DSSP file (Angstrom, degrees, kcal/mol; ACC not computed):
  #  RESIDUE AA STRUCTURE BP1 BP2  ACC     N-H-->O    O-->H-N    N-H-->O    O-->H-N    TCO  KAPPA ALPHA  PHI   PSI    X-CA   Y-CA   Z-CA
    1    1 A T              0   0    0      0, 0.0     4,-0.2     0, 0.0    31,-0.0   0.000 360.0 360.0 360.0 165.0  -35.7 -114.9 -214.5
    2    2 A L     >  +     0   0    0      1,-0.2     4,-2.7     2,-0.1     5,-0.3   0.187 360.0 115.8 -97.0  18.6  -38.1 -113.9 -217.3
    3    3 A E  H  > S+     0   0    0      1,-0.2     4,-3.0     2,-0.2     5,-0.2   0.905  72.9  50.4 -57.7 -46.8  -41.0 -115.8 -215.7
    4    4 A P  H  > S+     0   0    0      0, 0.0     4,-2.0     0, 0.0    -1,-0.2   0.894 113.6  46.0 -61.5 -37.6  -43.1 -112.7 -215.0
    5    5 A V  H  > S+     0   0    0      2,-0.2     4,-2.3    -4,-0.2    -2,-0.2   0.940 115.6  44.5 -66.6 -47.1  -42.7 -111.5 -218.6
    6    6 A I  H  X S+     0   0    0     -4,-2.7     4,-2.7     1,-0.2     5,-0.2   0.891 112.7  52.7 -64.6 -39.6  -43.4 -114.9 -220.1
    7    7 A G  H  X S+     0   0    0     -4,-3.0     4,-2.6    -5,-0.3    -1,-0.2   0.914 109.3  49.3 -61.6 -43.3  -46.4 -115.4 -217.7
    8    8 A S  H  X S+     0   0    0     -4,-2.0     4,-2.1    -5,-0.2    -2,-0.2   0.928 112.7  47.4 -63.8 -43.8  -47.8 -112.0 -218.8
    9    9 A L  H  X S+     0   0    0     -4,-2.3     4,-2.6     2,-0.2    -2,-0.2   0.909 112.3  48.8 -65.2 -41.4  -47.5 -112.8 -222.4
   10   10 A I  H  X>S+     0   0    0     -4,-2.7     4,-3.2     1,-0.2     5,-0.6   0.925 111.7  50.2 -62.0 -45.3  -49.0 -116.3 -222.0
   11   11 A G  H  X5S+     0   0    0     -4,-2.6     6,-1.4     1,-0.2     4,-1.0   0.868 111.9  48.3 -60.9 -38.3  -51.9 -114.7 -220.0
   12   12 A Y  H  X5S+     0   0    0     -4,-2.1     4,-0.6     4,-0.2    -1,-0.2   0.923 118.5  38.8 -66.9 -46.4  -52.4 -112.2 -222.8
   13   13 A A  H  <5S+     0   0    0     -4,-2.6    -2,-0.2    -5,-0.2    -3,-0.2   0.916 127.2  30.2 -74.4 -45.2  -52.4 -114.8 -225.6
   14   14 A V  H  <5S+     0   0    0     -4,-3.2    -3,-0.2    -5,-0.2    -2,-0.1   0.921 129.4  30.6 -85.5 -46.4  -54.3 -117.7 -223.9
   15   15 A F  H  <<S-     0   0    0     -4,-1.0    -3,-0.2    -5,-0.6    -1,-0.1   0.375  96.8-124.1-103.1   5.8  -56.7 -116.0 -221.6
   16   16 A D     <  +     0   0    0     -4,-0.6     2,-0.2     1,-0.2    -4,-0.2   0.862  56.0 152.9  58.7  39.3  -57.3 -112.8 -223.5
   17   17 A T        -     0   0    0     -6,-1.4    -1,-0.2    -9,-0.1     2,-0.1  -0.602  49.3 -99.3 -92.6 163.1  -56.3 -110.6 -220.5
   18   18 A S        -     0   0    0     -2,-0.2    -1,-0.1     1,-0.1     3,-0.1  -0.463  38.9-104.3 -80.0 152.7  -54.9 -107.1 -221.1
   19   19 A L        -     0   0    0     -2,-0.1    -1,-0.1     1,-0.1   -10,-0.0  -0.399  48.6 -89.0 -71.1 156.1  -51.2 -106.5 -220.9
   20   20 A P        -     0   0    0      0, 0.0    -1,-0.1     0, 0.0     5,-0.0  -0.222  50.8 -99.1 -61.6 155.8  -49.9 -104.8 -217.7
   21   21 A G     >  -     0   0    0     -3,-0.1     4,-2.0     1,-0.1     3,-0.2  -0.084  35.2 -97.1 -69.8 174.3  -49.8 -101.1 -217.7
   22   22 A R  H  > S+     0   0    0      1,-0.2     4,-2.6     2,-0.2     5,-0.1   0.844 123.1  54.8 -65.5 -34.6  -46.8  -99.0 -218.3
   23   23 A W  H  > S+     0   0    0      2,-0.2     4,-2.4     1,-0.2    -1,-0.2   0.832 106.8  51.9 -69.3 -31.6  -46.0  -98.5 -214.6
   24   24 A T  H  > S+     0   0    0     -3,-0.2     4,-2.5     2,-0.2    -2,-0.2   0.918 111.9  46.1 -69.4 -43.1  -46.0 -102.3 -214.1
   25   25 A W  H  X S+     0   0    0     -4,-2.0     4,-2.3     2,-0.2    -2,-0.2   0.914 112.7  50.5 -64.5 -40.9  -43.5 -102.7 -217.0
   26   26 A F  H  X S+     0   0    0     -4,-2.6     4,-2.1     2,-0.2    -2,-0.2   0.904 111.6  47.3 -61.4 -43.7  -41.4  -99.9 -215.6
   27   27 A G  H  X S+     0   0    0     -4,-2.4     4,-2.4     2,-0.2    -2,-0.2   0.892 110.9  52.3 -65.2 -40.5  -41.4 -101.4 -212.2
   28   28 A G  H  X S+     0   0    0     -4,-2.5     4,-2.5     2,-0.2    -2,-0.2   0.889 109.2  49.3 -61.0 -40.6  -40.5 -104.8 -213.6
   29   29 A A  H  X S+     0   0    0     -4,-2.3     4,-2.3     2,-0.2    -2,-0.2   0.891 109.8  51.4 -65.9 -38.4  -37.6 -103.2 -215.5
   30   30 A V  H  X S+     0   0    0     -4,-2.1     4,-2.5     2,-0.2    -2,-0.2   0.936 111.7  48.1 -63.1 -45.0  -36.4 -101.5 -212.3
   31   31 A L  H  X S+     0   0    0     -4,-2.4     4,-2.6     1,-0.2    -2,-0.2   0.930 111.5  48.7 -61.7 -46.4  -36.5 -104.8 -210.5
   32   32 A M  H  X S+     0   0    0     -4,-2.5     4,-2.6     2,-0.2    -1,-0.2   0.890 112.2  49.0 -63.0 -39.7  -34.6 -106.7 -213.3
   33   33 A I  H  X S+     0   0    0     -4,-2.3     4,-2.6     2,-0.2    -1,-0.2   0.929 111.5  49.7 -64.8 -43.8  -31.9 -104.0 -213.4
   34   34 A G  H  X S+     0   0    0     -4,-2.5     4,-2.2     2,-0.2    -2,-0.2   0.910 111.0  48.5 -60.4 -43.0  -31.5 -104.1 -209.7
   35   35 A L  H  X S+     0   0    0     -4,-2.6     4,-2.5     2,-0.2     5,-0.2   0.917 111.0  51.1 -61.4 -45.3  -31.2 -107.9 -209.8
   36   36 A L  H  X S+     0   0    0     -4,-2.6     4,-2.6     1,-0.2     5,-0.2   0.913 110.0  49.8 -59.4 -43.2  -28.7 -107.7 -212.6
   37   37 A L  H  X S+     0   0    0     -4,-2.6     4,-2.1     1,-0.2    -1,-0.2   0.912 111.2  48.5 -64.2 -41.4  -26.6 -105.2 -210.6
   38   38 A I  H  X S+     0   0    0     -4,-2.2     4,-0.6     2,-0.2    -2,-0.2   0.919 114.0  46.2 -64.6 -43.4  -26.6 -107.4 -207.5
   39   39 A V  H  < S+     0   0    0     -4,-2.5     3,-0.4     1,-0.2    -2,-0.2   0.912 118.5  40.0 -68.9 -41.4  -25.6 -110.5 -209.4
   40   40 A T  H  < S+     0   0    0     -4,-2.6    -1,-0.2    -5,-0.2    -2,-0.2   0.771 118.0  46.9 -82.1 -22.1  -22.8 -108.9 -211.3
   41   41 A A  H  < S+     0   0    0     -4,-2.1    -1,-0.2    -5,-0.2    -2,-0.2   0.387  80.4 122.3 -98.0   4.5  -21.5 -106.7 -208.5
   42   42 A A  S  < S-     0   0    0     -4,-0.6    -3,-0.0    -3,-0.4    -4,-0.0  -0.452  70.5-109.9 -68.4 134.5  -21.4 -109.4 -205.9
   43   43 A P        -     0   0    0      0, 0.0     2,-0.3     0, 0.0    -1,-0.1  -0.326  30.4-122.5 -64.2 145.1  -18.0 -109.9 -204.4
   44   44 A T        -     0   0    0     -3,-0.1     2,-0.3     1,-0.1    -3,-0.0  -0.639  25.3-111.4 -87.1 146.0  -16.3 -113.1 -205.4
   45   45 A E        -     0   0    0     -2,-0.3     2,-0.4     2,-0.0    -1,-0.1  -0.559  31.5-161.0 -77.2 138.3  -15.1 -115.4 -202.6
   46   46 A T        -     0   0    0     -2,-0.3     2,-1.1     3,-0.0     3,-0.1  -0.904  23.0-118.1-115.9 149.8  -11.4 -115.7 -202.2
   47   47 A D        +     0   0    0     -2,-0.4     4,-0.3     1,-0.2     3,-0.2  -0.752  40.2 163.6 -89.5 101.2   -9.6 -118.5 -200.5
   48   48 A T     >  +     0   0    0     -2,-1.1     4,-2.1     1,-0.2     5,-0.2   0.459  53.6  89.4 -96.8  -2.8   -7.8 -116.9 -197.6
   49   49 A N  H  > S+     0   0    0      1,-0.2     4,-2.3     2,-0.2     5,-0.2   0.894  86.9  50.4 -64.8 -37.9   -7.1 -120.1 -195.7
   50   50 A N  H  > S+     0   0    0     -3,-0.2     4,-2.3     1,-0.2    -1,-0.2   0.903 109.7  50.3 -66.6 -38.8   -3.8 -120.8 -197.4
   51   51 A Q  H  > S+     0   0    0     -4,-0.3     4,-1.9     2,-0.2    -1,-0.2   0.887 110.5  50.0 -66.5 -37.0   -2.6 -117.3 -196.8
   52   52 A T  H  X S+     0   0    0     -4,-2.1     4,-2.1     2,-0.2    -2,-0.2   0.927 111.2  48.6 -64.6 -45.2   -3.5 -117.6 -193.1
   53   53 A L  H  X S+     0   0    0     -4,-2.3     4,-1.2     1,-0.2    -2,-0.2   0.889 110.9  50.3 -62.7 -40.8   -1.7 -120.9 -192.8
   54   54 A E  H  X S+     0   0    0     -4,-2.3     4,-1.0     1,-0.2    -1,-0.2   0.883 110.5  49.4 -64.3 -38.4    1.4 -119.6 -194.5
   55   55 A A  H  X S+     0   0    0     -4,-1.9     4,-0.8     1,-0.2     3,-0.3   0.881 109.2  52.6 -70.0 -37.2    1.5 -116.6 -192.2
   56   56 A S  H  < S+     0   0    0     -4,-2.1    -1,-0.2     1,-0.2    -2,-0.2   0.735 100.9  61.1 -72.3 -21.2    1.2 -118.8 -189.1
   57   57 A K  H  < S+     0   0    0     -4,-1.2    -1,-0.2     1,-0.2    -2,-0.2   0.849 102.6  51.9 -70.0 -34.3    4.1 -121.0 -190.1
   58   58 A D  H  <        0   0    0     -4,-1.0    -1,-0.2    -3,-0.3    -2,-0.2   0.775 360.0 360.0 -73.5 -26.6    6.5 -118.1 -190.0
   59   59 A A     <        0   0    0     -4,-0.8    -1,-0.2    -3,-0.0    -2,-0.1   0.479 360.0 360.0 -74.7 360.0    5.5 -117.0 -186.5
C-alpha cells in the first residue's frame, strides 16, 4: 500500500515536519519493489483434486 508515502506527505503538509531523507526513500522503494515481486511472482493455485480422482478411477 502507499500508506507510508501518503503518511509522510500528510505529516510534511500538516505538521510541518521534514521529509524523510534519501536513504529512507531508497529503503521504501526497495521494500515496495520486493513486495511487488512477491505478489506478482507468487505461484497460482491449481486444482489437482480432479486429476487425482481421474487417476485413481483407472487403477
